[in-house]
Structures are given as C-alpha cells and as structure tokens.
C-alpha positions in Angstrom: -28.2 -18.7 10.4 -26.1 -21.5 8.9 -22.6 -20.4 8.3 -22.9 -17.2 10.3 -20.2 -18.3 12.7 -17.7 -18.7 9.8 -18.7 -15.4 8.4 -18.0 -13.7 11.7 -14.5 -15.1 11.7 -13.7 -13.7 8.2 -11.1 -11.0 8.1 -12.5 -7.6 7.3 -10.5 -4.9 5.4 -11.7 -1.4 5.5 -10.3 0.0 2.3 -10.6 2.7 -0.4 -9.9 1.6 -3.9 -7.3 4.3 -4.7 -5.5 4.2 -1.3 -1.9 3.0 -1.8 -1.8 2.0 1.9 -4.8 -0.2 1.5 -3.3 -1.5 -1.8 -0.3 -2.8 0.2 -2.5 -4.8 2.6 -4.5 -6.3 -0.2 -1.4 -7.6 -1.8 -0.3 -9.2 1.5 -3.7 -10.8 2.0 -3.6 -12.2 -1.5 0.0 -13.5 -1.1 -0.9 -15.3 2.1 -4.1 -16.7 0.6 -6.3 -15.1 3.3 -10.0 -14.6 2.4 -11.4 -11.3 3.5 -14.5 -9.1 3.3 -13.9 -5.8 1.6 -15.5 -2.9 3.5 -15.4 0.2 1.3 -14.7 3.6 2.9 -15.3 6.5 0.5 -12.7 9.1 1.4 -14.1 11.6 -1.1 -17.5 11.5 0.7 -15.8 11.8 4.1 -16.9 8.3 5.3 -13.6 8.0 7.2 -14.9 10.7 9.6 -18.0 8.7 10.4 -18.2 8.2 14.3 -18.5 4.4 13.9 -15.4 4.2 11.7 -13.5 6.5 14.1 -14.1 3.9 16.8 -12.1 1.5 14.7 -9.5 3.9 13.4 -9.1 7.1 15.6 -7.1 8.8 12.9 -9.8 8.3 10.3 -7.5 6.8 7.7 -7.6 3.6 5.7 -6.8 0.7 5.9 -8.2 -0.9 9.0 -8.1 -4.7 9.5 -10.6 -6.5 11.8 -9.7 -10.0 12.7 -12.1 -11.3 15.3 -11.6 -9.1 18.4 -8.4 -7.6 17.0 -8.6 -4.2 15.3 -5.4 -2.9 13.6 -5.0 0.3 11.8 -2.0 1.6 9.8 -0.7 -0.5 6.9 2.7 -1.2 8.4 1.1 -2.5 11.7 -1.3 -4.6 9.7 1.4 -6.2 7.6 3.5 -7.0 10.7 0.4 -8.5 12.4 -0.4 -10.6 9.3 3.2 -11.8 9.2 3.2 -12.9 12.8 -0.2 -14.4 13.0 -0.3 -16.0 9.5 3.3 -17.1 8.8 2.4 -18.8 5.5 4.2 -17.2 2.6 6.6 -15.0 4.5 6.7 -11.3 3.7 10.2 -10.9 5.1 13.4 -12.8 4.4 15.3 -14.7 7.0 18.6 -12.9 6.4 18.7 -10.0 8.9 20.6 -7.7 6.5 18.1 -8.2 3.6 15.3 -7.8 6.1 16.6 -4.4 7.1 16.8 -3.4 3.5 13.1 -4.3 3.1 12.3 -2.2 6.2 14.4 0.7 4.8 12.7 0.6 1.4 9.2 0.3 2.9 9.9 3.3 5.2 11.1 5.5 2.3 7.7 5.0 0.8 5.6 5.1 3.9 7.3 7.9 5.7 8.9 10.0 2.9 6.7 9.7 -0.1 3.1 8.6 0.5 2.2 11.0 3.4 3.1 14.0 1.1 0.7 12.9 -1.6 -2.4 11.9 0.5 -5.7 13.6 0.1 -5.5 16.0 3.0 -2.1 17.3 1.9 -3.2 17.7 -1.7 -6.3 19.5 -0.6 -4.3 21.9 1.6 -1.8 22.6 -1.3 -4.8 23.2 -3.7 -6.5 25.6 -1.3 -3.6 27.5 0.2 -1.0 27.5 -2.5 -2.9 27.0 -5.8 -4.6 24.3 -7.9 -1.7 24.1 -10.3 0.8 23.4 -7.6 -0.4 20.0 -6.4 1.1 17.9 -9.2 4.6 19.5 -9.1 4.6 19.1 -5.3 3.9 15.4 -5.5 6.3 14.8 -8.4 9.1 16.5 -6.6 8.7 14.3 -3.5 8.1 11.1 -5.5 11.3 11.8 -7.5 13.4 12.4 -4.4 12.1 9.2 -2.8 12.6 7.2 -6.0 16.1 8.5 -6.5 16.9 7.1 -3.0 15.2 3.8 -3.7 17.0 3.4 -7.0 20.4 3.8 -5.3 19.4 1.6 -2.3 18.1 -1.3 -4.4 20.5 -1.5 -7.3 22.8 -3.9 -5.4 20.0 -6.0 -4.0 17.4 -6.3 -6.7 16.8 -9.5 -8.7 13.6 -10.1 -10.4 12.0 -8.2 -7.5 13.2 -5.4 -5.2 15.5 -7.4 -2.9 16.0 -10.6 -4.9 14.0 -13.2 -6.7 11.3 -13.5 -4.1 8.6 -11.0 -3.3 9.0 -9.4 0.1 7.7 -6.4 2.0 9.6 -3.8 0.0 7.7 -5.0 -3.1 4.4 -4.5 -1.3 5.2 -0.8 -0.7 6.8 -0.2 -4.1 4.0 -1.6 -6.3 1.3 0.8 -5.1 3.6 3.8 -5.1 4.9 3.2 -8.6 1.4 2.6 -9.8 0.3 5.9 -8.4 3.4 7.7 -9.8 2.5 6.4 -13.3 -1.3 6.5 -13.3 -2.0 9.6 -11.1 1.0 11.8 -11.1 2.6 11.4 -14.5 6.1 10.6 -13.2 8.6 9.6 -16.0 9.7 6.2 -14.7 12.5 5.8 -17.4 14.8 7.7 -15.0 14.4 4.8 -12.5 15.2 1.6 -14.5 15.4 -0.7 -11.5 12.1 0.4 -10.1 10.5 0.2 -13.5 11.8 -3.3 -14.1 10.5 -4.7 -10.9 7.2 -3.0 -11.4 6.9 -4.7 -14.7 7.6 -8.0 -13.0 4.7 -7.4 -10.6 2.3 -7.3 -13.5 2.8 -11.1 -13.9 1.7 -11.9 -10.4 -2.0 -12.6 -9.6 -1.6 -11.4 -6.0 -0.6 -8.0 -7.3 -3.0 -7.8 -10.2 -6.0 -8.8 -8.1 -5.1 -6.0 -5.6 -5.0 -3.3 -8.3 -7.2 -0.2 -7.5 -9.3 -0.6 -10.7 -10.3 -4.1 -9.7 -11.8 -3.2 -6.4 -15.5 -3.2 -5.8 -15.6 0.5 -5.0 -13.5 1.6 -8.0 -15.0 4.5 -9.9 -13.0 4.3 -13.2 
C-alpha cells in the first residue's frame, strides 16, 4: 500500500490521557516537532496488563515509545532517548550546573511525588486505609515536593523553571502542577514560583496540545 513504509517509520506513543508521565513525553515530542501515532492504553480498563502490551513494557505502565525497532519504556528514559536521537530543540541546557538543576527538579517530581499518586497506590490507600484518605495522602506528598521545588528553583527561575528557555524541568513540572490543580485541589498560591511558570506554559502550543483533555482518549 502506498505510504505504508512511511507509516511504519512513524513514532508510536502508548499513552493514557490522564497520565502525567505520558504528558511529559507528549510535550517533548511537540517541542521537537516529531510526528507520532497516539496509541491509547486505558488504565482503568486494565489494558496495561494485556499480554501484548506487557511485551513492550514489562511493568505494564505508560508511556511506551516505539521508534522502528527501538522500544523504550519509562518517561525519563524516553526523554533522554529523544534528546540524543533527535537533538533539534534541546531539552537540556549546555551549562552543566543548570543541567544538574533540571535533573534534580525532574527527579523530585518523578521519584518523590508522582509515584505516590499513581493509580495503584491510590487504589491501595482507598481499599486498605479508607476512601476518604486518598486525597489527603496525595496532597501531603505534593505539598512536600512542591515546597522543595519552590526552594530549589527560586534562584534559577526566569520565565520558566530554570531560565527563559523551556527545559526538562518544565516538562516534569507542567503535568504535575496540572494534576495538583485539576485532580487533587492543591492551593498553588503557596507556591508562587511554580504557579508563575505554570501560567507561562499556558502560552505555549507544545504544552497546550499535550494537555490531557486534548487527547483522543480523554473522557471529560
């Protein structure tokens, strides 16, 4: 079929509309101007446990990126892969100190906030502790992480998290702040730096097009 060769070369992103991890990768793909096929994985229906999907991502999480023969799972690994293979529109600054601050901010989100609010953890809290305990649980961990980020970034932030260019820290902050506001009712007024940069993201098409509610599998 005409064009099938080109289609087979197209990047594929296995994603769930509400996943903040997938959100990060969508922003990166948009910033780099990379066309991709959106492959929805419905976490609420358990599609992440489908045997065919587990061949791609043994943990059964999203996102997963397929680039020809390369299959990469985990958002951090995907972002580093994209940065190395598709160097247009760099996601990391040249300055090694500022680069380290980006890694640090990204890790605060990816290691110390997001895992404590994912679906499996919230389901466990709901069942083992109580249905009214999930939101306070999430809010406490988001607040702790945001307090650290506010202190870390206050001396580095410009228009965005680490200056006047969008870098990797922003890709992690935007989805996490979006979830804090839209899903977990966190008062962002206590984090003026984070709120200011989040408002700046609203002006950027790469961020807006990656928003959960704009994805083809969005349910609200």
